[in-house]
C-alpha positions in Angstrom: 78.5 114.2 157.1 82.0 114.8 155.1 84.4 117.1 156.9 84.2 120.5 154.9 86.8 122.7 153.3 87.2 126.0 154.8 87.9 127.7 151.5 84.7 126.4 150.1 82.6 127.5 153.3 84.1 131.0 153.1 83.6 131.3 149.3 79.9 130.4 149.9 79.5 132.7 152.7 81.1 135.7 150.7 78.5 135.0 147.8 75.7 135.3 150.4 77.0 138.3 152.1 77.9 136.5 155.4 81.0 135.2 157.1 81.8 131.7 158.4 82.8 131.6 162.0 86.1 130.1 162.6 86.8 129.1 166.4 90.3 128.0 167.9 89.9 125.0 170.2 92.1 123.6 172.9 89.8 121.0 174.3 86.9 118.8 173.7 84.6 121.2 175.5 85.3 124.2 173.2 84.9 121.9 170.1 81.5 120.5 171.2 80.4 123.7 172.3 81.1 125.5 168.9 79.6 122.9 166.7 76.4 122.6 169.1 76.1 126.2 168.5 76.4 125.8 164.9 73.8 122.9 164.6 71.4 124.7 166.5 71.6 127.7 164.3 71.8 125.5 161.1 74.9 127.1 159.7 78.7 126.0 158.8 81.3 126.6 161.0 85.0 125.8 161.4 87.1 124.6 164.2 90.9 125.5 164.5 93.8 124.4 166.1 96.5 127.0 166.3 100.3 126.1 166.2 100.9 128.1 169.4 98.5 126.2 171.3 100.7 123.2 171.2 101.8 124.1 175.0 98.2 123.2 176.0 97.2 120.2 174.1 99.4 118.5 171.3 98.0 118.3 167.7 98.1 114.6 167.7 95.7 114.5 170.5 93.3 117.3 169.9 93.2 116.8 166.1 91.5 113.4 166.1 88.9 114.7 168.4 88.1 117.7 166.2 87.9 115.4 163.3 85.6 113.1 165.0 83.3 115.8 166.1 83.2 117.5 162.6 82.4 114.2 160.9 79.4 113.5 163.2 77.9 117.1 163.0 74.8 117.8 161.3 76.2 121.0 159.7 79.2 121.3 157.5 82.3 121.8 159.7 85.7 122.7 158.3 88.9 121.5 160.4 91.8 124.0 159.9 95.4 124.4 161.0 95.8 128.1 162.1 99.0 130.2 162.0 101.2 127.5 160.9 104.9 128.5 160.7 106.5 124.9 161.0 106.1 123.1 157.6 106.5 119.9 159.5 103.7 120.6 161.6 101.5 121.6 158.8 102.2 118.5 157.0 101.2 116.5 160.1 98.0 118.5 160.3 97.2 117.5 156.6 98.4 113.8 157.2 95.7 113.8 160.2 93.0 114.8 157.7 92.6 118.6 158.2 90.9 120.0 155.2 92.7 123.5 155.4 96.0 124.7 156.8 97.3 128.4 157.4 101.1 129.2 156.5 101.8 132.3 158.5 104.9 134.1 157.1 103.6 137.4 157.3 106.4 138.5 159.8 108.9 137.7 157.0 109.8 140.1 154.1 107.3 139.9 151.2 109.6 137.8 148.8 110.1 135.2 151.8 106.4 135.1 152.5 105.8 134.5 149.0 108.4 131.8 148.6 107.2 129.9 152.1 103.5 130.1 151.0 104.3 128.9 147.5 106.0 125.8 149.0 102.8 125.0 151.3 100.4 125.5 148.6 102.0 123.1 146.3 102.2 120.6 149.0 98.7 121.2 150.3 97.0 121.5 146.8 98.5 118.1 145.6 96.5 116.7 148.5 93.2 118.6 148.0 93.7 120.9 151.1 93.1 124.6 151.0 95.6 127.2 152.1 95.3 130.3 153.9 98.1 132.8 154.2 98.6 136.3 155.8 99.6 139.6 154.5 100.2 142.7 156.5 101.1 142.8 160.2 99.3 142.7 163.4 100.5 141.4 166.9 101.4 137.8 167.0 99.4 135.4 168.8 100.3 135.2 172.5 101.9 138.6 172.5 100.5 141.2 174.8 98.0 143.7 173.3 99.3 146.3 175.8 102.5 146.3 173.9 100.8 147.4 170.6 100.8 151.1 169.5 97.4 151.1 167.9 98.0 154.5 166.4 101.0 153.1 164.4 99.3 149.8 163.2 98.3 151.4 159.8 102.1 151.2 158.8 101.7 147.4 158.5 98.2 147.4 156.9 97.7 145.2 153.9 98.3 147.1 150.6 95.4 146.2 148.0 97.7 146.0 144.8 100.3 143.9 146.8 97.4 141.6 148.1 96.3 140.9 144.3 99.9 140.5 143.4 100.2 137.9 146.3 97.4 135.8 145.6 98.4 135.6 141.9 102.0 134.6 142.9 101.0 132.0 145.4 97.6 130.5 144.6 96.2 130.6 148.0 92.9 130.0 148.6 92.2 132.5 151.5 94.0 135.7 152.5 94.2 137.1 156.1 94.5 140.8 155.9 95.5 143.7 158.3 93.1 146.5 158.5 93.2 147.3 162.1 92.4 144.2 164.0 94.7 142.9 167.0 95.1 139.4 168.3 94.0 138.7 171.7 91.6 140.8 174.2 91.6 144.5 173.1 92.9 147.0 175.7 92.2 150.0 173.5 89.6 150.7 170.9 90.7 149.6 167.3 90.2 151.8 164.3 89.3 149.5 161.3 89.9 150.8 158.0 86.7 149.5 156.1 87.5 151.4 152.8 90.9 149.7 152.7 89.3 146.4 153.3 86.8 147.0 150.5 89.6 147.9 148.0 91.7 144.8 148.9 88.3 142.6 148.5 87.9 144.3 145.1 91.2 143.0 143.7 92.2 140.0 145.8 90.0 137.3 144.1 89.8 135.0 147.0 87.9 135.3 150.3 89.3 137.3 152.9 89.9 136.3 156.6 89.6 138.4 159.7 92.2 137.7 162.5 91.9 139.3 165.8 88.1 139.0 165.6 87.3 139.0 169.3 86.1 141.9 171.2 84.6 143.7 168.1 81.0 145.2 168.2 78.2 143.5 166.2 78.2 146.7 164.0 81.9 146.2 163.3 81.4 142.5 162.5 78.7 143.4 160.0 80.9 146.3 158.4 83.8 144.1 157.8 81.4 141.4 156.4 80.0 144.0 154.1 83.5 145.0 153.1 84.5 141.6 152.1 85.5 139.5 155.1 84.2 136.0 154.6 85.9 134.1 157.6 86.1 135.4 161.2 88.6 134.0 163.5 87.3 134.2 167.0 88.7 132.8 170.3 90.3 135.2 173.0 87.5 136.9 174.0 85.3 133.7 174.4 88.2 131.8 176.1 88.6 134.8 178.6 84.9 135.1 179.3 84.2 131.3 179.7 87.0 131.0 182.1 85.8 134.1 184.2 82.3 132.5 184.3 83.5 129.2 185.4 85.5 130.6 188.0 82.5 132.7 189.3 80.4 129.5 189.5 82.8 127.7 191.3 83.3 130.4 193.8 79.2 130.3 194.4 78.3 126.7 193.8 77.0 125.1 197.0 76.4 121.7 195.6 79.4 119.1 195.5 81.3 119.7 192.2 83.2 117.3 190.1 85.6 118.0 187.2 82.7 116.4 184.8 80.5 119.4 186.0 83.0 122.0 185.0 83.3 120.3 181.7 79.7 120.5 181.2 79.5 124.1 182.2 82.3 125.0 179.7 80.7 123.2 176.9 77.3 125.1 177.7 79.1 128.6 178.1 81.0 128.2 174.8 77.9 127.2 173.1 76.0 130.3 174.1 78.8 132.6 173.3 79.5 130.8 169.8 75.6 131.0 169.0 75.6 134.9 169.5 78.6 135.4 167.4 77.4 132.9 164.5 74.0 134.6 164.5 75.8 137.9 163.7 78.3 136.5 161.0 75.4 134.8 159.3 73.1 138.0 159.2 70.6 136.3 161.6 71.2 138.9 164.3 
């Protein structure tokens, strides 16, 4: 099956009152587990490589794996470059065959965010690749959620009118917005501004993306989708829980264990976790 475009998957999900799940992957086991879950449920999915995960596996190694798994899947699978800040790396992902990329300049002043996003949009659109950008602030990937003052997060929430302006000025296909979510595993209870999210959705004109999608309740996922979220990024909670389950099994396993056994456990644990989330995102649960 041809590799899908994340923006098209999100647009279809939006029309259907759903969200497409987007899972960061750092190895073949996560990639396969996510796609197996999507195939089991019969829903589209997106596998993502985050730029900060280069410390675990280089793009040039995991990228072709992601593309191969996506091409062989029985459901539409998008292959996305997540939280890109290095334009040369973004270009490299496009050259490899990624069908969408994210330019994350949200930490810069508005005008600089616009300028950097415009540059990526021009390059990517000329190659039929969709672009996601981010407007608003939350903790950076790899930062500690313990350092976040949840009460002050609203200072950086996305402003609806500015979101509409940003989309118009940049031509982005997907917009990640800040309304209370935080990257990483939650250490406090987030307060999500669904009213603001709905207001952004009413004027943005493109599918909206939730970053920091780990650790929320099913009810919060459903409310976010109802308010306009069409793509949900999910990684930290899954990665943490799967690692814990593998550790527990290693500590209790009585049979001889080989690294290939651990690989199979990881794939299955990811499949189970992704299956549960995809069912919620698709309105099946």
